[in-house]
N, C-alpha and C positions, 0 to 999 in steps of 0.2 A: 504493500499499499504506499508505502514512503517512498518508492522510486515512481510508483506510478504518479503522484502528486508533483515530484520533481518535472517529470516529463511531459504532464499534461499540456502547457502550453507550448510544446515544440512543433514545429511544423514538418510535415514529410521530408523534405528536403533538411531540415536539420536531424531528423531520425536515421536518415541515409548516411549523412556526414557523420554522425556518431558510430554507425557500423564500418565506414571506412575507417574512422579513428581507432576502432578496435583492430581491425585487420592490420594497420600499418604497424603498430608494437609487435604484433606476433610474429611477423617476419622479422624483426629484429631481434625480439627474445629468441627465437628459434636458432639465430646465428650465434648469440652470445651463450646459450645453454649447452650447445654443442662444444664450446670451449671449456666447461666447467665439469667437473668430476661429480657435482653435488647434485642428486635426483631433483629437477625441478618440474613444477606443474603449473601452468596458466589456465585459469577458469573465468568463465563471465562471472558478474556479480550475483547471477541466480544461484551460484553455489552448489551444482550437482556433484561435486566431490565428496560432500558430507555424507553421501549415501554410503560410502565406505568405512563410516565410523561408527562406533557403538553410539547408543543415543545420548548419553551422558557428554561424551565429546562433541557430539553435534550440537547440542544445547550450548555447550561452552563456547564453540566456535560461533555461533550464531550471535551470541551475547557480545562476545570481543569484536566481530565485525561490525555490529550496529554501533557500539561504542564509537569505534575509529571512522565508520563510513560518514555516520551523521554529523559528527564533531569533527571534520575537514582534518583529521590527523594526518600528517604525512609520514608517521613513523612507522616502522616495523614492529610487529606483534610476535613476540616469542611465547609460545604455549607448548603444552603436552595433550596427547589425546592417545586414545585406544582404537586402532584399526583393525577390521576384521577380515580375516582371511576368507576366501570361498569354502574353505572347509568349517568355518566359524570359530577358528583359534584367534583369541585376541593377541595383537602386537602393539606392547606399549611402544609410543615414538615422542619425539619431540620435534617442533617445526617452527619455523617462523612463516608469516606472510605480510606482504606489502600491498596496500591498495592502490592502484593505479586510476587517475581519475582523467576524463575527458576535458575538453576546453570549458564545458559548462560547470566542470568542477562535480561533476555527478561521478561516482564511482564507476570504474568502466570494466576494470578487470582484477583478478587477484593473483600475484605471484607468490607461490609457495615452495619453500625448501625444505 
């Protein structure tokens, strides 16, 4: 709902421009990620990646995301989570994520390591 409120006044041209703004950094991230030995994931602000976490980790992720996304924070967030393997086995992990913003200062993508 918060993102819907932010983009309600944008025109179709603005929305197309936002999508182009999402695609361009993806190409840049792809190049940078290929040079790094650190596992990196880039996802849209809709956060589908949360589906691989246990329920508590997903809740904590969304709480931290909301805090940083709507407070215009530019800093990285370091936290822990529990990923769930396809076999159901939990895997404790630590990760950081950074929210990348578009020219309208709306969260565009999240880069996680």
